[in-house]
N, C-alpha and C positions, 0 to 999 in steps of 0.2 A: 600638405599632401605626405611628406616624408614621416610626419609624427604618426599619422592615420595607417600607413603602411606598417610602422614597426610596432603598432598597438596590434593591429591583426596578426603580425608575424608571431608576436609572443603569446596571442591568444591560441593560435593554432599550434604553437609548440607546447604550451600548458595541455592542451586538449590531447595532443598524441603522447605525452607523457603519462596521462591518466589512463588511456587505453593499453599501453604497454604494463602499467601495473595491474590492470583488472585481470589481464590474459594470462599474467605469471600465477596467479593463485593456484593452489592445488587443490583440487576437488577429493573428498573423501567418499569412498566406496563401501558398502556393506561387504563386498567379497573382493579380496586384493590378493592377486596373483601375480607371478612375474608373467612376461611375454612367454616364455618358454612353455609355462604351465598352461596358456592360455591356446598356444600352439598346438599343445599336445590335446585339449580338449576339444577344439573347433577344427573341423575341416577348413580348408584353403579359402572356400569362399565365404563361410562362416566367420572366419577369423578377418578377412578383408572387410566384409560388411559391419561387423561387431566392434572390431579394434581400431579400424584404419578409416571409418567413416564412408565407405564404399556403398557400391549399389550392384545388384546382379544385372545383368541386361534384362530389358523387358520382355516378357513373354516366354522367359526361360526357367522360372522357377518354378519348386514342385508345387507350390500352395496357389498359384495363379489361378488355375483352374480346379482347383480342390474345393469340394463343397459337403463333404462329410460334416456330421455334428461333432460337434468338441469344444474344446478350448485350445487355444492360441497362446502358448509361453514363449518367453525370452529364452533362448538356446542356453545363454552364458548362465543366468542365474535362477531359471526356471519360473520366475514371477510371472502368474497366469495375467494374459494383456486383453485379449479379446475371445467374446464367444462367436462361435460359428454364426450363429443367429443375426448377428451384425455384420457379416460379410456379404458384399455386394460387388458385381461387375462392372468396376468402372470404365472398362475399357483400355485401361494405361498399361496393361501387362504386368500389373503387382497387385497383391492383395490389398483390397481396400475394406475398410470396416466404417461403420456410420457412429460407433459407439463403444467406448472402451471399458473394461471392468473397472468401477469405482474405487478409488484408493490405491489403484496397483500401477498406474500408468498415467503420464503427464504430457501434455502438448506444450511444446517450446515455440510460441510465434516466432518467424523469422523477422528479422530486423526490419524489412520493409513492409511488415505487418503492423509494426508497434506504431500507436499514437502520438508517442514521444520523441 
């Protein structure tokens, strides 16, 4: 029994080492700015959402009930992400789209949606 517990302990330890190694990898971005430069370009809520992975409160954003024709683009890099014709009212309090502009945006599935 002790041997099995030891093997499981070593296995868990190895898995945690691998997770730490992956999270330390640096991503490369097309636009590189200092945090001071980002703070100068973005207002407080934009900075919070784009740089700190935050979110605005539901039903408070200027684009929640905004339905004019046009293209929705990234505030940081101006990449076009969605066309207004694909916007719909999901009732969540945030803009929702059923299709992105091909080649410019990507969807990263949360880990709980992964089949592996």
